[in-house]
N, C-alpha and C positions, 0 to 999 in steps of 0.2 A: 305344596310347600310354599310358604310366603317367600317372595323374592329376597327380602332382607335376610332371611334365614339361609338362603342359598349363598348369598355374599359372605355371611359370617362363616359358613362352613368352608368356603373357598379360601378365605384368609387364614382360617385355622389350619387347613391342610398345608398351605405354604409355610406357615410358621413352624410346622413339625420338622421340616428339613431346611433350616435357615441357611446353612453353608451352601447346599445345592442350589437353593433359590438365588443366593447372591452371585454365585459363579455363573448361573444361567443368565442373570440380568447383566453381568459384566460385558458380555458380547454386544448386547444392545447399547449399553453405555458407551463403549468404545466407538461403535459406528456413528452414533448420534453426536458424540463429542467431537469427532473428526470434522464433520460437516458444520456443526454449529460454531466450533472454535474458529474455523477458517472464515465462515460467513461473518461472524462477529468482528474478527480482525479486519477483514476487507471493508466492511461497512464503517467501522470506526475510523479506519485510516483514510477512507476515500476523501472525506472533506479536507483532512489535513494535507494529504498528498496533492489533491487538486489545487489547494491553496499554494502549496510549495511549487507545484508545476507552473502555476500562473504567475511566474516571476516577470513576465513581460507586461507592459502596460496595455491599455485598451487599443484596439485597431493596429496591433503591432505584429510583425513577422521578423524572422531572423535568418541570416545566411551564416553557414558554418561549414567547416571542412568535413566534419564527421556527422553521421546521422544520430538521432536521439536514441534509437533502439539498437539491438544487437542482432546482427545477421548470422545465421548458421551456415550460410553459403560461403565456402572457402574462397571461391573465385571473386565473389562480390567483396569480401573482406579485404583481399589483397588489392583489388582495384581501388578501394577507398583509401587504403594505406599509401598507395602510390600517388594520390592526388597532391598537387602543389599546395603549400600553405597559402592562406590569404595574407599577403604582406601589407604593411602599413601604407606604402605608396599606392597600392591598389585600393585599399579601403578609403583613403583620402580622395582619390580620383572619383570613386563611386559617390562619395559624399558631395562632391562638386556637381556631378551629373544629376543628382537628385534634388538639387536646390530648386525650390519653387514647386516641386512635385510631392514633397513629403514634409510632415510637421517636424519630425525628429529623426536624426540619424545618429545612433550611438555606436561608437567603436569601442570594443573592449577586449582585453587579453589578460589572462591570469598566469601567475607564476607556477611553473610545473617542475622546477629543477630540484625540489626538495622542500623540507620543512622550513618555514619562515618564522623568525622570532623578532619582535619589536623591542627596542631598548630605549629607556630614558633614564638618565642619571644612574642610580643603582637599582632601578626596577626593570623587570623583564616580563614579557608575556610568555605563556607556554608556547612551545613550538607548534606550528600548524596554523598560523594566521593566514587568512586568505589575502594575498597581495595582488591587486589588479591595476591595470592601466586603462584609462578611459578618457572621455571628454566631458563637456558640461552637461550632456544629455543622459549620463548614467543614472541619475536619480529618477528621471522620468521613465526611462526604459525599464528599470528594474524595481520601480515602486519603493524607492527609498525617500526619506525626507531629511533635509539638513536641519538639525535642531539648534546648533550653536555655530556662530561664525558664518562662513560663506561657502558657496558651491565652487567647484572648479569653473573657470571661464575660458573663453576662446583664446585670450591672451596667454593664459597658463599653458595651453596646448601649443600655441604657435611658438612661444619662446622656450618651451620645454622646461618650465620652472620646477625646481625641486620642492613642491608643496604636496600636501596630502590631506585627505579627509579620513577620519578614523571612526570606527564603529564603537558602540557602547561598551562592548567587552574590553576593547583596547583602552578606552577612556577610564574605565573602572580600575583596570590593572596598573596603568602607568600614571594616571593623574587622579588619585583617590580624593585629594583635598585641595586641588588647585586647578585653575583654568588651563586647558591645553593649548589655547590659541597663542600662536607665536613661538611655541616651544619647538625645539629641534629634536626629532627622534631618529634612531637608526633602524633601518629595516634591511635585512640581508646585507649588511655592511655598507649601505648607502644612507646618507643623511637627508632628511626631509623636514620642512617646516609645516607644522599643523595649522591649517587655515579654517578647518571646520570639523564638526562631528555629525554623524548620522543619528537620527532618532532611533529608539529601540525598534527592532524588526521582528524579534522572536526567533522561532526555530522552524525548520522545514526538514522532513525526513529524519528528525531526531538530531539535526545539526544546527548549530547556532548560525544565524545570519548577521550577528552583531560583531563577530570576530573577523572584521574586514578592514582593509586599508586600501584606498583608491588614490592613485597619483595620475598626473597627466600622461596620456598614452605615449606621447612623444618622449617624455622623460623616461618612461618605463623602457621603451625600446633602446634609448640611448644608454641606460644603465645596465640592462640585462640582455640586450640583443633580442633577436626574434627567431633564432635557429630552432627548428622543430616545435614551434609554438605559433599556431594560426590565430588570426584575429576573427572574432565574431562581429557581425554587423546587424544591429537591430534597427528597424525602420518603422516609423509610425505614419499611417495614412492620415490625411487631414480630417477625414470623417469616415464613418462606417460605410456610407454609400459609395465612397471612392476607394474602398479597400482593394477590390479586385483590379481596378484601373492602376492604382499605385503599385500593386504587386507585379503586374505585367511590365510596367515601366522599370521597376527595380530589377526584375530578372534580365531585361534587356541591357540595363546599365551594368549589371554584374557580369554578364557574358562579354560585354565590351571590354571591361577592365581586365578580364581574365583572358582576352584575346582568343575567344573560341570561334571557330568557323561555324557557319550556319548548320552544317551537317553533324557537328559534334554535340554530344549530350552534355548537360550541365556537369561540371566537376565540383559542385558544391551542393550542400543540403539546404532546404527551405523548411522551416517549421514555425509554428505559432503556438499559443496556449492551447488551442483546440486540438492541434496535432499531437501535442505532448500528452494531453488528457486522454486522447484516443489511444495513444500507445500504452498508457497505463491501464486503460480499460481492457485492452487485449490481454495484458499480463494478468489482470484480475480475473478475467473470464477463464483463462487457462488454469489459474489456481483453483477457481470454483469447480471447473470440470474435473480436475484431478481429485479434489476433495470428495466430489459426488461419486466418482468411481471407487475410491478407497472405502468410503462409508457404505456404498452399495454392496461391496464384497463382504465387509464386516457384518452388515445387517443380514445378508443372505446366510452367512455362516451362523449368525446368532439365531435366526429363525429355524434353521435345521436343529440347532441345539435345544431350542424350546420344544420343538416337536419330539425330539428324542427323549427329553426329560419327562414330557407329559405321557409318552408311551410307557416309560418306565413306571411313572406314577400310576397309570391305569393297571399295569401288571401287579404292582405291589398292593393295590387297593381292590383287587378283584373280589375278595371275600366281603369287604365292606360294601361294595356296590351290590353284591348279591343279597346281603342282609337288607339293605335299603329298598331294593326292588321287591323283596319278598314281603315287606310290610307296607307296600303300596306306593313307593316312589315312582314317579312317571319318568319316561325317557327324557322329556324336556327338562326336568329338574336336574338329572344327571348331566345332560348335555350342557346346560347353562352353567353348572358348577365348574366343569372342566374348562369351558371357554373363558369364564371369568378368571380362573387361575392363570391361563395363558396370557390373557390381555393384561392382567395386573403385573405379571412378570415383565412384559414388554413395555408397558407404560412407566413402571417404576424405573426400569433401566433407562428409558428415554428421558424421563425427568432428570435423572442423575446426570446423563450425558449433556442435556441442555444447560444445567447449572454449571457443570465443570467447563463446558465449552465457552459459555458467556464469561466466566471468571478468567479463563486463560486468554481469550481474545481481547478482553478489555484490559487485562494486565499488560499485554503487549502494546495495546493502543496507548495506555498511560505512559509506558516507557518511551513511546514515540511522541509523547506530548499531544496526543489526539484526544478528542472528546469521547466519553463513554456512551455506548449505545446498547440497546437491547433489540435483537433482530426478531421482532414479534412474528413477522411473516414466516421466517424459517423455523421458529419455535413451534408455531401452529402446524406447519407442514410436518415437522418431526413427530409431533404427537399423533397426527393422523396416520402417518406411516407406521408408527409403532403399534397403533390400534389395529391397522390392517395386518401387520405381521403377527400380532397376537391372535387375531381371529384365524388367519390363514394357517399358522403353525399349530393352533390348538384344535382346529375343526376336526381333523381326522381322528386324533386321540379321543376327543369328546364323543364323536359318533361311535367309535369303537366301544367306549365305556357304556354309552347309552344302549348299545345293541347287545350287551352281554346277557346271556341266558341266566336267570337267577338261580336255577337249580345247579347248573354247571359251575357258577360262580361260588356257590356255597360249598362245593366239593373241593375248591382250589386250595391248595396248601402252599 
């Protein structure tokens, strides 16, 4: 029998029981959808998240009270919670100790006491503005650019001047048709004069980076205090080749200002862009592993379903097989037909799973403002796995069908 005729008969047999074929394919679809959806989402978000995580400038590291990741160890969590806040006087002393050894030392602290709203005349922003205190190095350390007006300067910090730089979202909301420079706005009940605006920064993790207001850190501490609010310190090495040397000097300076004895461990965290990206990579790997386990279970169940349906099909078509064999059909033709049916079920379900997974993954990526991707490697792996499942699940039923005795088959009712 010509091979194209075998394929035609296989598709014809599947078409006879459409609902059963669709339900059988659904198991494969769910398994492939789970892994392709996750892989598409992770791939699409990777670039966006890495960009968002890379909020520090080049050759920079940061000291903070809390780690970037989440620890499941209760003792470690309590130990971290018991750490002392990094106070402004400690941060300023660290800055003095690092003079000549570092290019930039950025001190920053953000408002955590509730939702912040900025007000000008009769216009207001939505609650949730990011209000921070920093010094003149904020733009360098956090990769912002001053578009209009000026940056904060050392005098603003030394004199604790009530001035502010606002992001584009604040500018658009409060000053839609006029220059903000020199205007006085109220933030959390305090008045500040606008001296500059940040250039558009976009989003990270689905959150706007333009909904921000930065004031001198000394003014911030004077207005809002520092209780239960630790300062982060970002430091930039003069060059990449001096990064490790600068980091060693910075750790020594930080231990000095924290008054740690030689035998005491650090009571602060150190992280950089690379460590943040590595932390995300660990989370992504865990998500991938979970998706593979879930999809593996679903595909195993689906392969059992395909085998079961094919065995039922062999039983239902016993008499048909007997007639075909009695008029000269060879074992290989019967075997090929049932294998093709199993592979078609698996591949069709796999293709549907890939399509749905890519659509769902990219839908989430678009919501997170990430670029659309197609995971060609995982799609190819999915098709290969579906083919293997089809062959593996259909082989025994196909061999059983090919081995039926034509005489006994013709007697089957």
